[in-house]
N, C-alpha and C positions, 0 to 999 in steps of 0.2 A: 337389467334386473336379473336375467338368467345367470350372468357372470357373478353377480353379487350373491345370489342364492347358492351357486356352485361352490364359491369360496367359503361361505358359511358352512355348507355341508361337509366339505373336505376338512376344514378346521375342526369341526365337531367330531368327525370320524377319527382323526388323529388323537384327539383328546379322549374319545371313547375307548381306545385301546391302550391308553397310557396307564402308568402305575397308580395314578390318583383315583381310578375307578374301582380298584381291587376291593376295598371295604364294602362296596355296594353289591358285589356279585352274589355272595351267599343270600343276602336279603332278597334280591330280585329272583333268585332261583326258587326259594321257598315261597315267595309271594305269588309265583306263577303256578304253583301246584294246585291240584284239586284232590281233595280227600272225600271219602264217602262214609257215612255212618248209617246204620240201620234205622229207618223211621218206623215207629210202632204202627201196626195195622197195615203196612204196605208189603207187597210181595217183592217189589224191587227195592232199590236203595236210593236214598236221597242224597244229592250231591252237596258236599260241604267244601268251601273254598278257603284259601289261606287268608281271607279277609276276616275270618273269625267264625261266624255261625254257619249253620246249614243254609245253603242257598235254596232257591225255589225252582231249580231245573232238575227234573227227574230223569235219571238214566236207568232204563230198565236193565236189570241184570238177572236173567233167569237162573234157576237153581242148577240147570244143566251146565255142561262145560262148553256149550256152543259159543262161538266168537261173536261178540257184539261190536259193531262199528261205533267208535267213540263219537260223541256229538262235538261239533265245532265249539271251541272255547275262545271267547273274545277277551277273557280276563287279562292276558298279557298285554294286549293292545290298550286296554283301559288303564292299566298301571302306567305304561309308558306315556300315554296321552296325558295323564295327570302330572307326570314328571315334567314333560315338555311345557305344559301350561304354567305350572308353578315356577319352574326355573326361569322361563321367559319373563313372566310378570314381575317376579321379585328381583331379578337382575336389573331390569330397566326402571322399575318404580318402587323397589322395596324401601329405599331410604325415605322417599316421599310419603309412602303409606304409613310407615312406622312413625315418622315425625308428626304426621297429621293426627295419628291416634295417641301420640304421647308415649309410645312404647320404646323400650331399649332395643339396640341393634341386635342383641342376642335372642330376641323373642322368637324369631322365625326358626332358628336352629333348635331351640328347646321345644318349640311346638312340634317340629318334625320328629324329634326324639320321643316325645310323649305319644304321638300317633304310632310310631314304630313299636313302642313298648305295649301299648294297648292292643295292637294287632297280634303281637306275640302271646299276650295273655288270652286273647280271644281264641287262638288256636288250641291252647292248653285247656281252656274251660269254655266249651261251646255255648253254655248258657250266658256267660259273660259276653261272648261274641255277639249273640242275639241282641243283648241290651246295648252294646256299643253301636251296632249298626242300625238300631231302631230309628234314630233321627233321620237317617238317609233313605228310609223306605218311601218318604214323600217326594223323592226326586226320581221318578220313574224313567225319565229320559236318560239319566246318567247311570242309574243303578237298577235298571229293570231286572237284570240278572247279575249274579256275582256281586251282591251288595258290598259296597265299600272298596272295590278295586280302584276306581278312579280317585276316591278320597285318599286311599293309601298312596297312590302315585303323587297326589298333591303334597302329602307329607314328606315323601322321599325327595321330591324336588327341592325342598328347603334344606335338605342335608347334602345334596349333591354339590360338591365344590370341585369343579374341574380344574385341571392344571392351567396355569397361565400360558398364553400364546398370543400371537398378533391379532387374531380375530377376536378373542375374548377381551384383549386390551382395548380394542376399538369399541366394543360393546360397553365395557365398564366405564370408559371415559364419557361415552355418550349419555349413559345413565346418570353419571355424576354431574355432568354439566346441564342436564335437563334438555339437551338437544336431541330428542327422540322423534325422528321423522320416520316415514315409511321405509326408508332404506335401512335404518337401524333395526326396525321391527323385523324386516325380512332377514337381515343378517342374524339376528338373535334367534328367531324361530328355526331357521335352517341349521344354525349351529347346534341348537338344542336337539333337533331331530337327528343330526349326524352323531352327536354324542350319545344319544339314547338308543341308536340302532344295535350296538353290541349288547346293551342291556336287554333289549327285546329278544335277542337270540337266547340269552340265559333264561328269561322268563318263559319263553316258548318251550325251551328244553325241559324246564320243570313241569310244564303243563303236559307235554307229550309223555314224559316218563310216568307221571301220575296216572295217565289213562291207559298206557300200553304195557307197562312192565307188571307182570303178574305178582311178583314178590312185593311190589309197592302196594298193589290193590289188596293183597292179603294181610298187610300189616299197616293199614292206613292210619289207625289210631296212633300207633307208635310213631309213624312218620310225622303226623300232625303235631303231636306233642313235642317231638324232637325239633321240628321247624320252629315252633313257638319259643322253645328254649334258645335256639340259635339266634332268633331275632332279638330277644331280650338281651342276650349276652353281647350281641353286636351293638345294640343301643347303648349299653354301658361302656363298651370299648370306644365308641364314637364320642360319648360324653366326656371320657377321660383321655381322649386322644391316644389310646393304646394302639389303634390301627396304624398310627404313624410308623411303628416299628417295621411293619410289613413294607410300607412304601420306602422307608430308608434303606432296607436291605436289598432292594432291587435297583439296578441301574436305570437311568432315564433313557430307555431304549427308543423313545419317540423324539428325543431332542433334535436329532439330525433332520427329521421330517419337518419339525416346527421351524427350524432355522431356514430350510429351503422355502417354506411358505412365507416367512417373514421377509426374506430378501428378494422374493419374486417381484419384478417391477409391476406386473399386472395387478397383483394383490395389493401392493402399496398404493397404486392409483385408485383402486376400488375402495379401499378402506378409508382413505382420506375423506372423501365426501360423505361417507357413512356417518361422520360426526356432525354434519350440518350441510345446509344447502348453499351457504354463502360462498362467494369467491370461486365458483366453479371454472370461470375463465382463466384463473391463475394456473390451471393445468397446462396451458399453452407454453408456459415458461419452463425451461430446463434449469433447475437450481444449479448455481455455480457457473453458468455459461459466461464466457468472456464478453460476448457481443450482446448489446442491448436488444431486447425483443419487445414487441407489442403484446402484452400479456392480458389485457383487458382492464376494465375500470377497477380502481382500488375500492374495496369495501370500506364503508364508514366505520369509525370507532363506535362500538355499541356495548351496552350492558356494563359499563364501568361503574365503580363505586365511589372513587375519589380521584382528584387530579392534583398533582404537585407542580410547582413552578409555572403556574398560569395565573393571570390576574384574577384575584378573588376566588381561586380554586375552580374557575369556570372550565368546563370540558373543552378540550381542543376538538376541532372538526376539520375534516378534509375540505369541506366547502369553504371555510374561512381561509384555508391555506392554499387555495387554488392560485396559481401563478408562481408558487414557490416549488422548488425541488424538495421532496419530503423523503426522509429515510425513517421507516418504521422499524424499530428494534424490539423484538420479543425477548424478554429476559426474566430471570428470577434472581433475587439478590444473593442467595446462598450458593448458586450455581457457579463453580469455579471457572467453567468455560466462559460464562458471561462476564465474570470479573476480569478475566484476561482480555476480553474484547473491549471493555469500557474505556481504557486509555485511548484507543484509536477513535472511538466515537467522540470523546472529549476534544481530541486534537482537530477532528473535522469540524466540530461545532465552533471551535475558536477561530479556525481559518476561514470558514465559508459561510457562517451564519449571516454576516452583513452583506454577503454577495448573493443571497437567495436560497440558502439551504436551511431547512427546518428539520431537526431530528425530533422524533416523538418516541419515547419509550413506552412500551406496553408491558407492564409487570404482570406476568401470568404465572402464578405460584405452582411449584411442584409439590410443596408440602403445606399442611394446614397452618403452620406457624408463619408462613410467608404471606398469609392473608391479613395479618395485622398491619393496619395503617401506620402504627407507630414504628414497627420494625422496618417497614419499607422506607418511611421518612428518615430513619436513622441511617439506613444504607445509602440513601440518596445524598445525605450530608457527608457521610464518610467518603464516598467516591467522588464528591465534588461535582455532581451532576446538576447542571443548571437548565437543561432543556426540559420541555414538558414530559411528565410521566403520568400515565393513567393506570389505575388499579383494575385488573381484569380478573377478579377473584373467581368468577363463574366460567372463565375461559370463553366468554361470548365473542369477543373480538378475535381471539385465537381461532375459534371455530370458523368465523366468517372468512378468515384468511386461509383456512384449511391447513393451518400450521401444525407441525408435529415435533418441533425441535427447539432446544435452548442452546445457544442463542440462534435467532433467525432474523435476517434483514430483508426488508422489502423496499426497493428503491422506486419512487413514484415521480414521474415527470411533472412539469408545471401545468399540464392539462388534466392531471388526475389519473393517468394510466400507469399501471405497474409495468416497469421496464426490466427489472432484474430481481432475482431471488437468490439469497445466499443462506444456506443452512450450516450451522456450526462455525468453528473458528477458521482463521486463515484467509488467504487471498485478499488481504487488506489493501495492497497496492492496486489490485484489480478493481475493487469497490471504489477506491478514491478516484481512479481514472474514469469510472462510469459517472460518478458525481460531477466531476469536472466537465465531462462531455454534456451532461444534461443542463448544467448551469450555462454553458456556452449556447446550447440550443435555445434556452429560455431568454437569454440576453447576449446576442453576438458581440456586443461591445464591452462585456464584462472583462475586467483585468484581474486575472487569477494569479495568486502567489505561486511559488514553487510548491510541488507536492510535499506534504508534511509527514507522510506515513513513515518514511525512513528514519525520522528523528524520534519516533514514539518509543518510550521505554516501557516495555510491558513483558510479562512472562511469556515465553514462547510456548506454543502448543507442543504436545508430545509428538515424537517421531513415529514412523511406522512401527507397529508392534507394541505400542504403549498399552499397558493394561487398561481395559475398559472400566468405566465408572461402575461402582458396586453400591447397591442400596441395601441397607441392613434391616429395615422394617419389614413387617409381614406382607404388606400389600404389593410391594415391588421388589421383593427380595431377589437378589441375583448373585451368583458366584459363591454362595455358601457351600463349603465342602469340609465337613467335620461331623462329629457325633452330636446329636441333639437336633430337634426340629423346631422351627419357628412356629409357635402356637399362640395366636393373638390373645391378649389379656390374661396371660398366665406367666408365672415365674418358671423358667425352664433351665435345667441343668445341662450345660454344654461341655464338650471336651475338645481341647486343642489337638491338632494333628502334630505328631512328632516331625513328620516331613510334609510340608504343605505343598500341594500340587500348584503348578504355575497358574498365575492370574486368578487365584481363589483366596478365600479367607476362611478361618474357623473361629469360633467363639469358645471361651473357656470360663468355667465357673457358672454362677447363676445370673441370668439376665431376665428382666421383666420385658416381655415382648409386646410391643405396640404396633399399631397399623403402619406408622411411618418411621419408627425408630425403635431402638432397644435401649433399656435403661440399666445401668450397672448397679450391682450390689457389692457386698464385701467380696473381694477376690476376683472380680470380673476382668477378663482379658480378651484380646483378639490376636490372631496371628495371620499375617498377610504376606502372600508371595506376589511380588509386583515386578514389572519391568518399566521403569520410568526414571526421570531425573528428580521429579518433585512429587510429593504425596500430600494431599489435602484431606482433612477429616472434618465434616460438619458436625459440630458438637454444641450442646447447651447445658446449662446448669452451673454449679459452683464446685470447683475441685481441680484436680490435676490429672494429666495423663503422662505416663513415663514410657518413652520409646526406646526399644533396644534392638540394635542391628549388629550381628556378629562382625567384629573387626572395627566397629565405630563406638565412640563413647556414648553412654546413655544420655538421653535428653528428657527433661521434665518441662511440660508446658502447662501453664495455668489457663483454666477455662472459666469464664465468668459471663453470665447474662444469657440473653436470647440466642437462638441458634445462629452460628456463623461458621465460616470455613477457617480452620486452623492449619497452618502448614507444619507438617510433622517431619518431612524429609526434604533436603535441598542438596542434591548431589551435583558434581561438576558435569555430568552427562548421563544419558540413559544407561541404567544398569539393572541387572536382575538381582534382587535381594529378597530376603525373608525378614520381616519385621514383627516383633512382639510388642503389644501395647498393653500396659496395665492401667486400669481406671480406678479412681477413687469412687466411692459409692455416690449414686445420685446423678451421674452424668448420662445424658441422652445422646446416643450416636445415630446419625442419620445416613451418611454416605461416606464412601472413599472415592476420591477422584484423583487424576494423575496428569502430570505434564512433563 
């Protein structure tokens, strides 16, 4: 638990000093300040806070110039506590809460912007601040002093959108799948605390300046009004995503730290079970090992929605398959890496099914469109898959196996024990050797045919240095390098790079940005710098894309129907190229992948 908490805290601290927090800093600074206004009939002065109206903590300030020791101010802590509570709650359960109340996904963000605007108005007009805070006077344990500070923090927590990273990714997947256990809660809260610590420093700085700097005390009304104006302006900037300009202008100076965290073996081991409690014994296996290992009992298939290629659509179970060697394949139909692996699975199914092998596909979607049973069924027919396939739309079985990869293979012996794990493509000959060994162990008298893997015709995986897969939608965007920022549910004007950096892409023209894809309008383009022999593009809609590579003839490809992978480039070997793609209006683009 301590390791989990430490990883969450470190991940949060890295996020808390990244460029994505910059829009929050002026808000937090002014939110932490205390201003004072003269109270009628009082010799001293009555404290007013950035929450709006005069508070109820009296700070004696004699008419003489003698030094007064400032009273301890807990306002910054209350603001940060509110941020931690709301960020943690809505990250893990926001979609569930909104769905239960029938509210749109944007409700929380607009609610936070409304609170921020009201706080700004309360600073400018103290009487309005009193009226705004009046409902919270009945919450003495939260707002006994500095009324509204905790509530302000709750509102800011809905606006705080930290940069993606491995820790946040694990938290997000856990919230999306509904597998929120105590490990995920610990990870989320410690992440929120780490991310909030730099904000606490700014809030405390504002508080100390307001108490100790004489010039501030002598012009408190002006500072209070100025702070209110800044908060309102920032609320408007956040509403119209104007703050994105600041973030785009700065380099991602924390990306190196994030990469080190993501690639750390201890972090990987800790984050995997944060998504669920199933299959913890599977950590005994080293993925990709050539030797079979005793990895523990295989988790049962769970939480599936529909089964294909089974009698009457009945769910397959490991209990019924006991006595057979089982290969569990996690895949998604639009994943080009999975598509390249399928011919090998089909060859093994044909060669060894009658000898005791049972392949079970678990379709775990990367994208929302892959949750459609019709789309999955079409893909199964297209690929010629005849072995059982279960739909795992909520990633329940995925979580039980602690899986994090597409494709992934779990080889189970006749006794129900996982003996080998393979993530990603490749090593097909090794996997076939392990299948043959387990079939021999289950039935020493079995007569096995010659290995079949060498005869399989399938696209080869990319060599070392192949450009990594790139996601174009907002939620998992990676490798975008050009003018324009992905802003969900908005039409954004992008600009192509004249010289595209290696292994990145830029967008050109106007695109409608979605969570998992971007949709073209008139004049939409993309420019991609890649190192690969093959380039695939997951697209949907009705129209065409035209591919242009210097030195090669242009190629126009027709796109029709539900999302699928279209091959744009097929070179004789791995090469470094820059490609420009022009889209007809109405096409949705999801990913680029390479081989």
